KOLMI-354361 format. One record per atom (N, C-alpha, C): z, x, y. Coordinates in steps of 0.05 Angstrom, whole numbers, plus 5000, padded with zeros to 4 digits. Example, Ala and Ser with C-alpha at 12.3 -4.5 7.8 and 13.67 -1.06 7.14 Angstrom:
<pts>
515652644886 515652464910 515652644934 514252574955 514352734979 515752585001 
</pts>
This chain:
<pts>
053431047252 056331027249 057430917274 059030717272 060230587295 062130767310 062730677334 064530837351 067330827340 068731047343 071531067333 073330927353 075030757343 077030617360 079630767360 080430877383 082931027384 085330837382 087630967382 090130817378 090630627402 089630667425 090130497448 088630227446 086530217428 085129967424 082629937441 081730157455 079330137471 077130297457 074530217461 072330367449 072230657458 071130817442 071031107448 069031167470 067130967474 065131017494 066130997522 068630887526 069730857553 070331137564 070231157590 070831417603 073731477603 074331717607 077231807608 078731687631 077531667656 079131537677 079831247671 078031107658 078630827651 080930807632 080930997612 083130997593 085731057607 085631247625 088131317639 089131087656 087230947669 088030717685 089330497668 088130457644 089230257626 092030337617 092330597611 095030687603 097130647625 096330707650 098130667672 098830377676 096830197673 097329907676 099329817654 098929907629 100729827608 103529927613 103730177622 106430287628 107730137650 106130067671 107329917694 108329647685 106629507669 107529247659 110029267642 110129477625 112429507608 114929567625 114629727646 117029787663 117929547678 116029377687 116729137702 118128947684 117128917660 118428727641 121028837630 121229097627 123529217615 125929227633 125629257659 127829277677 129629027677 128428787680 130228557679 131528517652 130028587631 131228547604 133728727601 133528977612 135929157611 138229047627 137528937651 139628827668 140728567656 139028417642 139928167631 141728217607 141428457595 143028507571 145928567579 146428697603 149128767611 150828517616 149828317632 151528077635 152127947609 150327947590 150927817565 153127957550 153128227551 155328377539 157928327554 157728317581 160128257597 161227987591 159427787589 160327517582 161527507554 160327657535 161427667508 164227797508 164628007524 167228137526 169227947539 168427797559 170227597571 170927387551 169027297535 169527097514 171527207494 171227457486 173127577467 175927587480 175927657506 178527667520 179827397521 178127187526 179226917526 180426837499 179126917478 180226847451 182826997447 182927247456 185427397453 187627267470 186927177494 188827037511 189926787497 188126637484 189026387471 190926457448 190226667432 192026737410 194726827420 194726997441 197227097451 198826877465 197426697478 198826467491 200126287470 198626237448 199826077427 202226207415 202026477410 204326617400 206726607419 206126647444 208226637465 209526367465 207926157465 209025877466 210525817440 209625917417 211025877393 213826017394 213826257405 216426397409 218226247428 217026147449 218625987468 219725737455 218025597439 218925357426 221125417406 220825637391 222825707372 225425777386 225225937407 227626007422 228925757435 227325577445 228425327456 229925157435 228625137411 230024987390 232525127381 232525387380 234925537372 237025507394 236225507419 238225467441 239525187439 237824987432 239024717428 241024727405 240224857383 242024887360 244525037368 244225247384 246525407393 248325237410 247125077428 248824897445 250324697428 248924587407 250324397389 252524537374 252024787365 254024937350 256424997368 255825067393 258025117412 259724867418 258324637420 259824387423 261524337398 260424387374 262024357350 264424547350 263924797359 266124987360 268224897380 267424787403 269424687422 270924457410 269624277395 270924057382 272924157361 272124357346 273924477326 276324607340 275824737362 277924867377 279924667388 278824437398 280624227408 282324117386 281024047363 282523947340 284524147330 283724397329 285624607319 287924637338 287424617364 289624627383 291624397379 290524157375 292223927371 293823957345 292424047324 293824077298 295924297300 295324517313 297224727316 299624637332 299124487353 301424377369 303124187352 301724017336 303223837319 304723997298 303524207288 304924367268 307424497279 307224607304 309524717316 311724507320 310924277329 312924057333 314223977306 312523967285 313523897259 315424107249 314824357254 316624577245 319324557259 319224497285 321724467299 323324237288 322024017283 323423787272 324523837244 322923977228 323924047201 326324227202 326124437219 328424617222 330824467232 330424287251 332724127261 333823957238 332123827223 333023657201 334423817179 333424047174 334724217154 337524307164 337724367189 340324427200 342224197198 341223957204 342923717203 343823667174 341823697155 342523647127 344623847117 344324097126 346324297118 349024227128 349124137153 351724057165 352923817150 351223617144 352223387129 353123467101 351623657089 352423747062 355123887063 355524047083 358124177086 360323967090 359723767106 361723557111 362423397085 360323337070 360723197045 362323377026 361723627025 363223807007 366123827016 366723817042 369423817050 370823557042 369423337045 370623087037 371023077007 369223186991 369623196962 372023366955 372223596968 374523766963 377123626970 377023486993 379423347001 380123126981 378122976972 378622766952 379622886926 378523116918 379523246894 382423336897 383023426921 385823516926 387723276924 386823056936 388522806935 388822716906 386722726890 386922636862 388722826847 388623086852 390223276838 393223226844 393723176870 396523116877 397522866864 395822666864 396722416851 397222456822 395522606808 396022656780 398522816775 399022996793 401523156790 404022986794 403922806813 406122626817 406522446793 404322356782 404522176759 405822326736 405022576731 406222726710 409222766714 409922826738 412822856744 414322606739 413222376746 414522126741 414722076711 412822146696 413022106667 415022296655 415422526666 417422716656 420222616658 421022446676 423722346679 424222086664 422621996647 422821746632 424621786606 425421566590 427121576566 425621726544 427321916532 426222076510 427021946484 425321866466 426021716441 427621896422 429421766406 430921916386 429321986362 431122076341 429722166317 428521936302 429721706300 428621486284 426921296301 426621346326 425021156343 422121236343 420621026345 417721066347 417021136375 415121316376 414121386403 411821206411 411921086433 409820916443 407621086456 405121016449 402921176462 403021126492 402421356505 402421336534 399921176543 400421016562 398120856573 396921006597 394321056593 392821176616 392220966637 392421046661 391820856682 388920756681 388720506685 386020386685 384520486710 382020596706 380420686728 379020446741 379420416766 378120196780 375220256786 373920086801 371120126808 370820376825 368420506821 367920756836 367820696866 369220856881 369320806910 366520836922 366020686943 363320706956 363120976970 360521066973 360021326986 361021327014 361821557023 362821577050 360521577070 361321567095 359321577116 357721837116 359022057111 357622307110 355622317087 356422207064 354522207042 352122027048 352621807060 350221637068 348521777088 349721907107 348122057127 346622287114 347822417094 346522637080 344122527064 344422297052 342222187037 339822117056 340521997079 338321937098 337022197108 338722397114 337522647124 335822777103 336622767078 334922887057 332322737054 332422477056 329922317054 328122377077 329222387102 327522447125 326422727123 327922917113 327023187111 324723207091 324923067068 322623067049 320122957062 320422747078 318022637092 316922837112 318622967128 317723167147 316323397134 317523497112 316323717098 313623647086 313323397076 310723317066 308623307089 309523197112 307623187135 307023467145 308923647145 308423917153 306524057134 306724007109 304824117090 301924017095 301723757101 299023657107 297923777132 299523807153 298623917178 297924217174 299424357158 298824637153 296124667138 295624487118 293124497104 290824437123 291224237141 289124177160 288624407179 290724547187 290324787204 288724997190 289425057165 287825257150 284925177148 284424917143 281724827140 280224857167 281424787189 280124817215 279625107222 281425287214 281025567219 278625667203 278425577178 276025657162 273425557175 273525297184 271225187198 270525347223 272525427238 272125587262 270825857255 271825987234 270526237226 267626197218 267125997203 264325937194 262625877219 263625727238 262125657262 261525907279 263426087280 263026337295 260826507282 260926517255 258726657241 256026527246 256026257246 253526117251 252526177280 254326177299 253526247326 252326527328 253526717313 252426977313 249626987301 249126837279 246426827268 244426697287 245326477300 243426347318 242826527342 244826657352 244326837375 242427057367 242727167343 240827377334 238027267331 237827017321 235126897318 233926837345 235526757365 234526717392 233426977403 235027197399 234027457409 231427537396 231127487370 228627547356 226327387367 226827117371 224726947382 223927027410 225927097426 225327177454 223827437454 224527627436 223027877434 220127827426 219927647407 217227567397 215627457420 216727267435 215327147458 214827357480 216727537484 216427737505 214127927498 213927997472 211728177464 209028037467 208927777460 206427637464 205827607494 207927557510 207527527539 206527787551 207528017542 206628277552 203728317544 203028247519 200228277511 198428087527 199427847533 197827657548 197427757577 199527867589 199227987616 197128197616 197128367596 195028577595 192328457591 192028247575 189428117571 188527987597 190427857611 189627727637 188627947656 190128167658 189228387676 186428487668 186028527642 183428627632 181228427638 181628167632 179627967637 179127927666 181227957683 180927937712 179028147722 179328397712 177528607720 174628547712 174328447687 171628377678 170528147694 172227947700 171227717716 170527797744 172027997755 171228097781 168528237781 167928377759 165228507757 163128297755 163728087739 161627877736 161227737763 163427677777 163027547803 161527727823 162027987822 160628167839 157628177833 157028167807 154228167799 152827907809 154327697810 153027447818 152827417848 154927507862 154927477891 153827717906 153627947891 152828187905 155228327917 155328587915 157628737925 157728727956 160128697966 160528677995 161628948004 161328998030 162429248041 165429258038 166529488036 169429518033 170929398056 173029258050 174729128071 173728858079 171628758067 170628488074 171228308051 171028048056 171527858035 170127598043 169627428024 168327168030 170126998046 169126788058 170726608073 172626448055 175126498056 177126348041 177826088055 178425888039 179325628049 182125568038 183425378051 185925288040 185425128014 186825197993 186325067967 187424787965 189524727981 190724457978 192024388005 190424368026 191524298052 193024528065 194224478088 195424688104 198424648107 199624458094 202524408097 204024618081 205024828095 206425048083 209424978081 210424978056 213224928052 214925178050 213625408044 214925668043 212825878049 213326038070 211326238077 211426488060 209626668066 209526928052 211627118065 213027268048 214827468058 217627428049 219527528064 222427518057 223327228055 225027178035 225926908030 228826918022 230126688022 232926668014 233226567985 231026517971 231126427944 231926647926 234126607911 235326827896 233626917872 231826747862 230326827838 227826997846 227227017871 224927187879 225727477877 223727657870 224427937867 224928087893 226228307892 226728467916 224228637921 223728697947 221528867954 222028987982 221929247983 222329378008 225129328019 225129238044 227729178057 228528888052 226928738037 227628458031 229128438005 231428308006 232928257981 231428077962 229927887974 228227707958 225627667973 223427697959 220727697972 219027487958 217727317974 215827117964 213027227965 211727257942 209127387941 206727217950 207126967954 205026797963 206026587983 204526377986 205426158003 205525907985 207325727992 207625467978 206425247995 204625097984 203324877998 204224617985 204824418002 205824157992 204123927999 201823897986 200123667991 201023417977 202823437957 203723207942 203023237913 204623107896 204323117867 201623007859 200223157842 197623067832 195323117850 195723237874 193523287892 191623497881 189223487890 187123667880 187623947890 187224147873 187324427880 184424537877 183424647900 180624747900 180625047900 178325157890 178025447891 177825537919 179425737927 179425837954 176825987961 175426087941 172926227946 171326227920 168726287922 167126317898 168226537880 168226487854 169226687836 169026597807 170126767790 170026717761 172926687751 173326487735 176026427724 176826647704 179126767709 180126977691 182226877672 183626667679 185726557661 186426277669 186826107649 187825837653 189925787630 192325737638 194325687617 197125737628 199025787609 201825817616 202226107624 203826147645 204326407656 205926587636 205226837634 206927017617 209527087630 209927017655 212427067669 214226817667 216826857671 218726637671 219226527643 220226687625 220726597598 222626367597 221826157582 223525917579 222925717600 221625787622 221025597643 218325687656 216225667641 213725777650 212125577667 210525697684 208825537702 205925537691 204625317695 201725297687 200125407711 198425607705 197125757727 194025767722 192725837743 189825907743 189526167758 188126357746 187526617759 184526637763 183626707787 180826747792 180327027804 178027137798 177127387809 174627337826 174527477848 172327437867 170827697870 168427677880 166527907879 167328137897 169128097916 169828307935 172328457927 173428397903 175828537894 178328377898 178128147911 180527967914 180927807889 183427747884 184227577862 186127357873 185827117864 187526897873 188926777849 191426697855 193226587834 194226317844 194126117826 194925847833 197025767812 199425707821 201625657803 202925377806 204525297787 206025047786 204124807783 201824847769 199824637766 200624447743 199424217743 199824037720 198424167696 199524137672 198424277649 195924137638 193824127655 191224017646 189124217655 187224277637 185124477642 182724337654 181924427678 179524327691 177324537692 178024787687 176125007686 176825177662 175025367655 175325527631 174925817638 176025997622 175826277627 172926357625 172026517644 169226607645 167426417661 168426187669 166725997683 166426077713 164026047723 163626087751 164325837767 166025867787 166925647803 166225697832 164925497844 164225527872 166625447889 166525547913 168725487932 168925187937 171325087935 171824797940 171824627914 170924737892 170924587867 173824567856 174324347843 177024297832 177624477809 179924607810 180824787788 183424687775 184724487788 187224387777 188424177795 190924097787 192323897802 195123997808 196223927831 198824017839 200923897821 202824057811 204923957794 207524097801 209324107782 211924237787 212824387761 210924497747 211624647722 212924907730 214525017712 215925267718 218325227735 219325457746 221625447763 220825347790 221325107795 220424967819 222524787830 222724777857 224624597870 223324327876 220824297869 219324047874 216324097870 214823887870 211923917866 210724067890 209224277884 207824437905 205924627891 204224757907 202424957897 203325227907 203725407889 204325687896 201625837895 200825947918 198226077921 198626367929 197526547913 197626837918 194826947921 194527147938 192027297942 192727587937 191327717919 191827997913 189228157917 189728407925 187428597928 188528877920 187129007901 188029267892 190729247878 191429027865 193928997851 196228937869 195828897895 198028837914 197528567927 199628427932 199428167946 198928207976 197428027987 196928018016 197627738026 198127718051 198827458063 196327278062 196427058048 194026888047 193126778074 195026738092 194326648118 192626848133 193227108130 191727318143 188827328132 188527268106 185827268095 184327028105 185626798107 184226558117 183426588146 185226718162 184626738191 182126898197 181527088179 179227268184 176627148173 176726898163 174226768154 172426728178 169826728173 167926728195 166826458201 166826278183 165526018188 167625808192 167525658214 169525448219 169125208200 171225068195 171124838178 170624598195 168324458191 167724218208 169723998205 171023988183 172923768179 175523818194 176524078193 179024148205 178724218235 176524338243 176124428270 173624308283 173824048291 171423918303 170524058328 172324178344 171524308368 169824548362 170724698342 169224938335 166524868323 166324658307 163824588294 161924478315 162924358337 161124248357 159724478372 161124698376 160024928390 160825178375 159025268357 159825498341 160025748357 158725758380 158925998397 160925968419 162625768419 164525728440 166425958442 167026038467 168826258471 171726148475 173626318472 176426238477 177826148451 176326108429 177526028404 178026288388 180526328380 181226568365 180226548337 180126778323 179026778296 180826628276 183426598283 185126468263 184526168261 183026058280 182225778278 179925738259 178425948254 176025908237 176825928208 178125718198 179125708171 177625498155 178125498129 176825308110 173825328112 172725568110 169825598112 168625498086 167825248085 166725128061 163725138062 162325208041 159425218041 158124948040 159624738031 158524478029 159024318055 157424118060 157823948083 160223768078 161123648101 163523478099 163123238082 160723138079 160222898064 159522958035 159523218027 158923277999 161423287983 161223237957 163623237940 165023507941 167623507944 169223747945 169323887971 167723797991 167723938017 170423898031 171523658030 174123608043 176423668026 176023728000 178123807981 180223597979 179523347980 181423127976 183723147996 183123208021 185223238041 186622968047 189122978052 190622738060 190522708090 191522488099 191522438128 193322638143 195422738130 197122928144 195823198148 193623248134 192223498136 190123498159 189523268170 187523248190 188723278218 187123368237 188023388265 188123108278 189923088296 190022838311 187522818329 186522568333 184022548349 184422658377 182522828385 182522938412 184323178415 185723268394 187523498396 186023748391 186423958408 185124218405 187324418399 186924578378 188924778371 189124978393 191525068400 191825288420 190825548408 190525738426 189425998418 191426168403 193926098403 195926258390 197026108366 197226228342 198326088319 201326028323 202826198339 205626138344 205925878360 204125848380 204325608397 203425368381 201625408362 200625168346 202825068328 204525248317 206625168298 205325018276 206424778269 205324618247 203524398257 202924388282 201324168293 198424168283 197424398276 194724418266 194524388236 196724338222 196524298193 195424028187 
</pts>
């Protein structure tokens, strides 16, 4: 009878130590193979969650933009309705003024006609009195004439021949003209009164329409605001996930440290971090208006580079600034820092969940949103709070060979303060993206060495 083959697949004639060694080898191989597979499964789930978050962002962004578009269209309709209401008001004012003038003229003409009518009546009474007197005198004259006898024939009395009707008097002619003018004024007053009533009805309908449009605008704005709030929450959620993914790729850094940040679009600062006089900036602390980042002005359409290695958390229209939104890019970095790039041109160069190396292009400088001109608004956040981007750049450890030739010539040179070691780019100066499409104004003058104090340097080192 042959040897029994146990479940492990080895002959029964093998010794127990050999079987134990085989079992240990199989277990070791399984543990070695199983560990990476378990670790590989987590990033895939994380990437899948980021992808779902990106889809939610797209849906909410579309809803937000649809609400904005609806509100914008309704605002245009409201402006048109208000212009129509102003036109109706102007016409109504003119018609009302004309009506008041016509009423005064009609009242005046009615008074004149009444006066002329009284004058004509007096003249008629006077004429009747004159005729009565004449008739009475004629009768008296006839009473003193020869009375015929008994056999005499009586001759019929001859009535005086009536002559042509006398022409109307001046008062009668004036009364006729006044009556005719009054009929014309009353007809015109009636037309003006009907026009006034029509304009008042139009005004009431226009006011009702304005109320409906205002209500629709409020509904559209509420719709967009709800989508914007949801989008803000999704951006925050995906930013946290992107930070985890960046940390897994770069490895976690000690607390309080960060990778070498570089200037994303040159060093020409048009507005620094901190208190500002711009009225639309929010209040913070003792500052009536506080600027959460710095504004860089490399020029319209200039390249915007990633300030550090990281994962893209959002690309699209900002959930802030309803009606005048900025196109933004949000990145999460492995050390807990988050960077925000605003006022970009509305073209997507990176995608949510994409790993972007330091210096790679993520957008182009534009003037979208509430902007006084084309520039890049750059924010750096840590723990949900903004920090001065210049302070983060100053603590970078690797000098930029393009911006600081003196530092690159002697990396161990003494006397150069840490704030000079900026733009720590991992790529060489001749590699794509190393210089970040810098303009001539961003380069140092030949032979110029930055002073040890940033206050003394002013803008000369930009």
